[in-house]
N, C-alpha and C positions, 0 to 999 in steps of 0.2 A: 588321479587318485585312484589307487589300486583297492579293490575291494575290502581288505584288512585295515587300509587307511581310512577309509569311509567308516567302517565301523568304531574304529579307535576316535576320531574325528567328534561322531555323535557321543559316546558314552563320555568324552574328555569334557562335553559342554555340560554333562548331567550331575545331579546331584543325590542322585536316589535311584536306584533299580530294582524293579519288582519282576522277577520271572515266573511266570506261570506254566506251569506243567500240563501238558493234555490228562483226561478222565486219566484214574489206574494208572501212572507213571511206570514205565519200564526203565533198565540202565540206562537206555541210549539216550533218553529224555532228561533222568537223574544227572546221569555225567557228563550231559552236555550243560545244563543248566549251573552245576559246577563252574564248569570252564569258562562260559561266559562271565559268570561272578569273578573269578581270578581276571581276566580281561579288563572289566570294572575296575576292581579293586587296582589294577595296574595303571588304569587311566586316570585314578584317585578318585573314584566313586567309595565311601566309605559307608555307607549303609545299603545294604542287600538284602535280598529277602527272596526265598522261593515257596510261593503258593502251591497245592494241590486238592484235587478233588478226586472223590471217589477211595478207593483203597488200595493199601500195598500189599497185597495178598499172596503172590507167587513168592514160594519159599526163598528163589534166588534173591527177588525183590527186596524182601524181607532182611534178608542176610546184606545186602548190599548197602541197603538203608542203615543197618545198628554196625556193622562193622567198619564202615566208611565214616560213620556219623554224621551223615547228610542230615541237616535241619532244616525239616520242612515246616510248614505254617498251613493250616487248612484255608481254603479258598473262601474268600469272602467279597459279594460283590462292591463294598464298600472301599475294599483295599484296591481295586482298579480303576473306579469311579471319581472317589476323592481324593485323587494324587496330589499333592503341592505341586507348584512350579519348580521344572527341573526334576522331576521327577518320571524315570523312563519305563515304560510298559513292553515287555520282550516274551516272545513265543519261541521253546525250541521244540524241533520235533513235531511239531504242528503248527498251524499258517493262519485259520480261519476263525473269527471270533464266533462263539455258539457253535462249532462243530468240534466234538470230540474234547470238550471243556466247558466250563462254565460261564465263561467272559460272555457279558450282555453283546449282540450283535453289532450293536451301535455305539462300541467302544472303540476308539482310535488307537491301534499298537504302534509302536514306535520302532520296534526290534523284531523281524523274524527269519529264523535259520531253520532249514527243514531239508529234508529228502526225500518225502513223499509226492507222488503225485497228487496233484491239487490242481482246484481254478485256479485263476490268478489272484496273486496275493497282494494287498495293498498295505504299505507300511513305508516311514520313513526309510529305513533300511530295510532290503531283503537281500539275502544271501538262500537260493533255493535251488539245491543241486539233484534233482529226481534219478540224475546218472550215478551216483554215489551209493554206497551201500549202506550207511550210517550218518546220522546227524552228527555222531562224534567225531567222523573222520573231519566234518568242515570245519568244526571247533579247535581241532589238532591243526589241521593249516592256519588258522587266525594264531593259535598260539605261538606257532613256530614263527610265522612273518613278524608278529610283533615284540617276539622275543620276550615274552612274558614268563615270569618263572612259574614251573611246573613242579610241585611238591611229590611226593611219594606216592601221596593219598591219591591226590588227581591220577595221576598217571597210572595208577591202577586201576581207579573206577574209568578212565577212559580206555585203556587196554581192554576192560570185561566188557565194557560195553560194545566196543568194535566186533567183539568175539561172539557176543552172544546174539547181536543183530542181524548176524552173518551165519548164523550156525556153524559156529569154528571155522569161518572162511569156507562155506560150503554154497551159500545160498545168497544170491546178489551182489557178489563179493567182486571189487574192481582192482584195479593196481594202486588206487590210494587207499585203499585200507590194510594194506600190504606193506605200503611204504610208512603209514601214520603206526602199525601195530612194531613196525621195526624200529622207531625211532620213540615210541613208548617204554621198548622190552626192558633196557637196560635203567631206566626212570620207575620202574614199577616194583611192587613188593610179590614176588611169584609165590611166595610161601601163602599171600592172603589170596591169591587169585584161584590157587587150587583150593583153599575154603571155600571160596564164594563161588566156583563152580561144583560143589559137592555137597550142598545143604540137607538137613534132614527134611524128609518128606512127609506131611501130615497126613493120616489116616482116612480121612475125608478125600485128599488129593487122590490118592489110591483109590478108593471106592469111586470116584466119579470117573478115573479112567477107565475103572474095568465096567461099569456099566456103559461108558462109549465102546469099548470093546463088545460087550453081550449086545447092545442094539444097534450096531452096523446093520446097514443095507446096502449092497453095492449092485451099482447098475452102469455094465460095462466096466470101464476103468477108474467110476466114482464113486465115491463111497460117504456115505450121508449117516449122520449119527445123532441122535436127540437124548440128551443123558436127564431129563427131566428136572426137578429141583437139585441145586445145588450151591452150599455157601462157599466152594472155593471157585469161583470165577474163572482163576489162571490155572486151573486144573484142564479147560476146553484147550487153549493152545496146546498144551502140553500132550492131550489127548490124540489132537490133530497132528501133530508132529511124529508122535507115534505110529497111526493108523496111515498118514502118507506115507507108510516104510513097509505097507503089506504088500505081497507078491499080488501083482497085476492093478494095483492101484496108483492112478496119477496124480488124482484130485480129491481131497477129503475135507467134509465139511462136517463141524462139531456144533450143536448149540444146545443151549440149556437155560434153565429159567435161575436168574440171580437176584433175590430181592423181588423190586418190582419192575425189572426187565429182564428182555430173553437178550442174550449175549451169544452171540456167534465167531467161530474162528475157524479160518480155511486155509487152506497149504495146497499147493499143485506145483508139479515138475512137467505138465504138458503144456508143451511150447504155445498149443493153439487156444491155452486156457488163461484170462487175466483175471485172477479171483478177486482181486479190488475192484474192477469193474464189474465182474459178476455181482458179489454183493451189493454193490452201490445200486445197480440198475434193480435190483431184485428187493431189495428194502429201503432205499433211498426216499422214498415216497412215506415210508411210515416210521423211519429212524434213522440213526447215522450209521453210514455204513461204507466201506473202502479199504484202500492199500496199494500193496505191491501185485505185480504179476504174479509172484510165488508165494505171497503171505499177506492174509488181510484178515479182517476182523468187523465187529459191528454190533449195535446195541439198539433193541428198538423197546419203546415203552409197553408194559403189560396191558396196560390200561385200554390199548385196542381190542384188544381180547376178551376184557371180563365181561362185557353184555353179551357174549357169544355161549357161556357156560351156563347149562342147565341141570337139574336134578341129577338126570342121567348121562350127563356127559364133561367129562372132567377136564378143567383148563388146560393141563399137560396135553392130553390128549388134541384137544383143538390147536396148541401151539403147533404140534409136531406135525397134525397133519398140514397146518395152514405154511408153516415154514417149509416143509418138505414139499409142498405143490410148488411153491415160488421158486425154489432152487429147481425141480425138475425142469419148472417150464423155461427157466434162465439158462441151464446148464443143456437145453433141449434133448432131455434124458428119456422124451416119449418114445425115441426111435431105439434106445437102445436095449430096452426091457428084454428085448430076445437074446441079446448078447451073452450075458451071464447074470443074473440077478442072486443074489445071497440075502434069503429072508432073517428077520433077527434070529439071534442063535438062541434056543432053549437052555436055561440053566440046568 
């Protein structure tokens, strides 16, 4: 039995499908959720839902949800614990309960489809392909093999997801992404793709990116920047994408305080650096962090820093100092201080 046939067999035996997105879902996760729902419908499952936690704050993600009419429901633990018989639980674009999602660690998952490097995955059906550039690519493969119907809306979502996850086919791209995109191209709404690619940007996003530029510190080819507090979590990866293009910079890490957590976003083109491993090793003991060689992120509960604040020491300063210290150690930057260091730019 092929992998696609195994997925079909499991779904055909189910009566309900609950797809749980990872925290703060992106287009790759959302499009993959829609695709799995389409396959489930094709297999005879009429009752389907997509649950999410966190926020959909990136302007492209908001446009994606609104323009493609992606129907999401807020995550609730009871929705995954108290499922009736015949109800299947699926993860797409993430793999482990309690890691980058709100699912309790003891909950059994039926379906996992993911492309991230991760620990061994436990589920009745697992399709884990860390060698491909997007989870949407895997779902396109299943759609094609199972001859599932692909409406224009779904094709548009998947094509946008593949393009966005690979930064326009420039990051982590494999032949499978080009093949998937070629198959989706004639089925997608190209006018809508252009709209999704150029959404309006909020003033706070611009301010956060500006603060990341102003606060940058460069050691050798590594750039670190703490932006302080921000309400735009998704401005951090946008800032990291931009700062990674700075001349002489191969690795950029941007971090900031969002609500009651510290969020990090990292980018690298240095073949000697795996930023997913860097963030996991630096912060895995205090939060959730990891990702790919070229792109990674993390989240640390702010509570672990709260008791370090005093009347004369601002919490933001403590966060910047501790996070920077851990990154300096993990990236072995102590020996690069003499190469080239750019102190914070004064306004």
